[in-house]
C-alpha positions in Angstrom: 39.9 -13.9 4.7 41.4 -10.5 3.8 39.5 -7.4 4.9 39.8 -4.9 2.1 40.2 -1.2 2.1 37.2 0.0 0.1 37.4 3.5 -1.5 34.1 4.6 -3.2 34.3 7.6 -5.4 31.6 9.5 -7.5 32.7 11.3 -10.7 36.3 11.9 -9.5 38.8 14.0 -11.5 42.3 12.8 -12.3 43.9 14.5 -9.3 41.4 13.0 -6.8 41.7 9.6 -8.4 45.5 9.6 -8.2 45.4 10.9 -4.6 43.0 8.2 -3.4 44.4 5.2 -5.3 47.6 3.6 -4.2 48.0 1.9 -7.5 49.7 2.9 -10.8 46.8 2.3 -13.1 47.3 1.3 -16.7 46.6 4.2 -19.1 43.7 2.4 -20.7 42.0 1.7 -17.3 42.7 5.3 -16.2 41.2 6.7 -19.4 38.1 4.5 -19.0 37.6 5.5 -15.4 37.9 9.3 -16.1 35.8 9.2 -19.3 32.2 10.5 -18.5 29.3 8.3 -19.3 27.5 9.2 -22.6 23.9 8.2 -23.3 24.7 7.1 -26.8 28.0 5.4 -26.1 27.8 3.2 -23.0 31.0 1.2 -22.4 31.2 -2.6 -22.9 31.0 -4.4 -19.5 34.3 -6.2 -18.9 36.4 -7.8 -16.2 40.1 -8.3 -16.9 43.5 -8.7 -15.2 46.0 -5.9 -15.5 48.9 -7.6 -13.8 48.8 -6.6 -10.1 45.1 -5.6 -10.1 41.8 -6.6 -11.7 39.9 -3.9 -13.6 36.2 -4.1 -14.3 33.4 -2.0 -15.9 29.8 -2.8 -15.2 26.5 -1.2 -16.1 23.6 -1.1 -13.7 20.2 -1.0 -15.5 17.6 1.5 -14.4 14.1 1.5 -15.9 11.8 4.5 -15.7 8.4 3.1 -16.7 6.5 6.4 -16.4 8.8 7.9 -19.0 9.2 4.7 -21.1 13.0 5.1 -20.6 15.9 2.9 -19.8 19.4 4.1 -18.9 22.5 2.7 -17.3 24.7 3.7 -14.3 28.3 2.9 -14.9 30.4 1.5 -12.1 34.1 0.9 -12.6 36.0 -1.4 -10.1 39.6 -2.0 -9.3 40.6 -5.0 -7.2 43.8 -6.2 -5.5 44.1 -8.8 -2.8 43.6 -6.1 -0.1 42.1 -3.1 -1.9 38.8 -2.2 -3.6 38.1 0.9 -5.6 34.7 1.7 -7.1 34.1 4.7 -9.3 30.4 5.6 -9.8 29.5 7.9 -12.7 26.4 10.1 -13.0 24.6 9.2 -16.2 22.9 11.9 -18.3 19.5 12.6 -16.8 19.9 10.2 -13.9 21.6 9.6 -10.6 24.8 7.6 -9.9 24.4 4.0 -8.7 23.7 3.8 -4.9 26.1 1.3 -3.4 24.4 1.2 0.0 22.8 -2.2 -0.9 26.3 -3.6 -1.7 27.7 -2.2 1.5 24.8 -3.8 3.5 25.3 -7.2 1.8 29.0 -7.1 2.7 28.3 -6.1 6.3 25.8 -8.9 6.7 28.4 -11.4 5.6 30.8 -9.9 8.2 33.7 -9.6 5.8 35.0 -7.2 3.1 37.0 -9.6 1.1 37.8 -8.0 -2.3 36.4 -10.8 -4.4 33.2 -10.9 -2.3 32.8 -7.1 -2.7 33.0 -7.6 -6.5 30.5 -10.5 -6.2 27.9 -8.5 -4.3 28.3 -5.7 -6.9 27.9 -8.2 -9.8 24.9 -9.8 -8.0 23.2 -6.4 -7.8 23.9 -5.8 -11.5 22.3 -9.2 -12.4 19.3 -8.6 -10.2 18.7 -5.2 -11.8 18.9 -6.8 -15.3 16.3 -9.4 -14.3 14.1 -6.6 -13.0 14.6 -4.7 -16.2 13.5 -7.8 -18.3 10.4 -8.1 -16.1 9.6 -4.4 -16.6 10.1 -4.7 -20.3 7.7 -7.6 -20.5 5.1 -5.5 -18.6 5.6 -2.7 -21.1 5.1 -5.2 -23.9 1.9 -6.5 -22.3 0.6 -2.9 -21.9 1.3 -2.2 -25.6 -0.5 -5.4 -26.6 -3.5 -4.4 -24.5 -3.7 -1.0 -26.3 -3.1 -2.0 -29.9 -6.8 -1.8 -30.6 -7.3 1.7 -29.1 -4.0 3.5 -29.6 -3.3 5.4 -32.8 -1.3 3.4 -35.3 1.6 5.9 -35.2 1.9 5.6 -31.4 1.9 1.8 -31.6 4.7 1.9 -34.3 6.7 4.4 -32.2 6.4 2.3 -29.1 7.3 -0.9 -31.0 10.4 0.9 -32.3 11.4 2.0 -28.8 11.0 -1.5 -27.3 13.0 -3.0 -30.1 15.8 -0.5 -29.5 15.6 -1.2 -25.7 15.9 -4.9 -26.4 19.0 -4.5 -28.6 20.7 -2.2 -26.0 19.9 -4.6 -23.2 21.3 -7.5 -25.2 24.5 -5.5 -25.8 24.8 -5.1 -22.0 23.7 -8.6 -20.8 25.9 -10.6 -23.1 29.3 -9.0 -22.2 28.3 -8.9 -18.5 27.7 -12.7 -18.7 31.0 -13.2 -20.4 32.9 -11.1 -17.9 31.3 -13.0 -15.0 32.2 -16.3 -16.7 35.9 -15.4 -16.7 35.7 -15.5 -12.9 33.7 -18.7 -12.8 36.2 -20.7 -14.9 39.2 -19.0 -13.2 40.6 -17.1 -16.2 41.1 -13.7 -14.4 43.1 -13.0 -11.3 46.2 -11.0 -10.2 49.9 -11.8 -10.2 51.3 -13.0 -6.9 47.9 -13.3 -5.2 44.3 -14.4 -5.5 41.3 -12.1 -5.6 38.8 -14.8 -6.5 39.3 -17.9 -4.3 37.2 -21.0 -4.9 34.3 -20.0 -2.6 34.1 -16.7 -4.3 34.0 -18.3 -7.7 31.1 -20.4 -6.5 29.2 -17.2 -5.6 30.0 -15.8 -9.0 28.4 -18.9 -10.5 25.1 -17.9 -8.8 25.3 -14.5 -10.4 26.2 -16.1 -13.7 23.0 -18.2 -13.5 20.9 -15.1 -13.0 22.5 -13.5 -16.1 21.6 -16.7 -18.0 18.0 -16.3 -16.9 18.1 -12.7 -18.1 19.3 -13.8 -21.5 16.5 -16.4 -21.7 14.0 -13.6 -20.6 15.3 -11.4 -23.4 14.6 -14.1 -25.9 11.0 -14.3 -24.6 10.7 -10.5 -24.8 11.9 -10.6 -28.4 9.2 -13.1 -29.2 6.6 -11.0 -27.4 7.5 -7.9 -29.3 7.4 -9.8 -32.6 4.0 -11.1 -31.7 2.7 -7.6 -30.9 4.2 -6.3 -34.2 2.5 -9.1 -36.2 -0.8 -8.4 -34.4 -0.5 -4.7 -35.2 0.2 -5.4 -38.8 -2.7 -7.8 -39.1 -5.0 -5.1 -37.5 -3.8 -2.5 -40.0 -4.4 -4.9 -42.9 -7.9 -5.7 -41.6 -8.7 -2.0 -41.2 -7.5 -1.4 -44.8 -9.7 -4.3 -45.9 -12.7 -2.7 -44.2 -12.0 0.5 -46.1 -11.8 -1.3 -49.4 -15.1 -3.0 -48.7 -16.8 0.3 -48.0 -15.3 1.9 -51.1 -16.4 -1.1 -53.2 -20.0 -0.8 -51.8 -20.1 2.9 -52.5 -18.9 2.4 -56.1 -21.4 -0.4 -56.6 -24.3 1.7 -55.2 -23.4 4.5 -57.6 -22.8 2.2 -60.6 -26.4 0.9 -60.9 -28.1 4.4 -60.9 -25.5 5.5 -63.4 -26.3 2.6 -65.6 -30.1 3.4 -65.4 -29.5 7.0 -66.2 -27.2 6.1 -69.1 -29.8 3.7 -70.5 -32.6 6.2 -70.4 -30.3 8.9 -71.8 -29.6 7.1 -75.1 -32.7 8.5 -76.9 -31.9 7.0 -80.3 -35.4 5.7 -81.3 -38.9 7.2 -81.1 -40.4 4.0 -79.9 -38.1 3.9 -76.8 -40.1 2.5 -73.8 -41.7 5.1 -71.5 -40.6 7.9 -73.9 -44.2 9.1 -74.4 -45.4 7.9 -71.0 -46.3 10.7 -68.6 -44.8 8.8 -65.7 -41.6 7.7 -67.5 -39.4 10.1 -65.5 -40.9 9.0 -62.2 -40.5 5.3 -63.3 -36.8 5.8 -63.9 -36.4 7.4 -60.5 -38.3 4.5 -58.9 -35.8 2.1 -60.4 -32.9 4.1 -59.1 -34.3 4.3 -55.6 -35.3 0.7 -55.4 -32.0 -0.7 -56.7 -30.1 1.7 -54.3 -32.1 0.5 -51.3 -31.6 -3.1 -52.3 -27.9 -2.6 -52.5 -27.8 -0.8 -49.2 -29.7 -3.6 -47.6 -27.4 -6.2 -49.1 -24.1 -4.5 -48.2 -25.3 -3.8 -44.7 -26.2 -7.4 -44.3 -22.7 -8.4 -45.5 -21.2 -6.0 -43.0 -19.5 -3.8 -45.6 -21.4 -0.7 -44.5 
């Protein structure tokens, strides 16, 4: 096994990168490494051969549940048969990826073979994505628990945020899975050497399985979000139905007294009932009160008031 020289940089400039890297990097790889991470334009994860080295871009997911926020830490990697370069970038509003866990995993294995270093990095990426899916499902469960008591506007906003998070995670998981698959089926390596021997490819297969589980978990998350959205819409429709019932009851309550007043207000014949009765006015009021009370009793019994 080859012990690799591992150079780990954080937000290097071009001069530092050229000084620390014994390779002539392709212009596209150099541009990608030096380009700062932007919150609205995360790079697409990839792993590709550039002749005498392998170049990769990976995104490590970070969830901040207390802020309902998800962001990504970009890690670029360059591999040869005896050299590893990792470039960690500081994301907006976050910290660069901590590679201490990857270092510890490599030390526990007793080797720093370039392909194994890449595997432990990819394995950490896959584990973080699985944790992110679990966190996302917990956020969906929390939203479902509060659909009844949160304001409708807050529920709609949270649903929108979760849907955008889902789309962004899918845009990260799918290309990461495809990049790892290029190693599993032996489609990426360097000229005149081997970065990913068969035993390393088998390790990458384990990371690939984790990414497949993350994809399946995202499908479940999408169904859960759709279920909460449907439940919220049903609740809104039910609330509107209750409002319509109340308005209908109020209109009906006012309709009967209006009819009685209109009937007694016609005054087109002298022999109209109760016209010369001293209690005619009180009699009309009695009809209004009794019919109103009967309607109130009926609509309350129906649950419309």
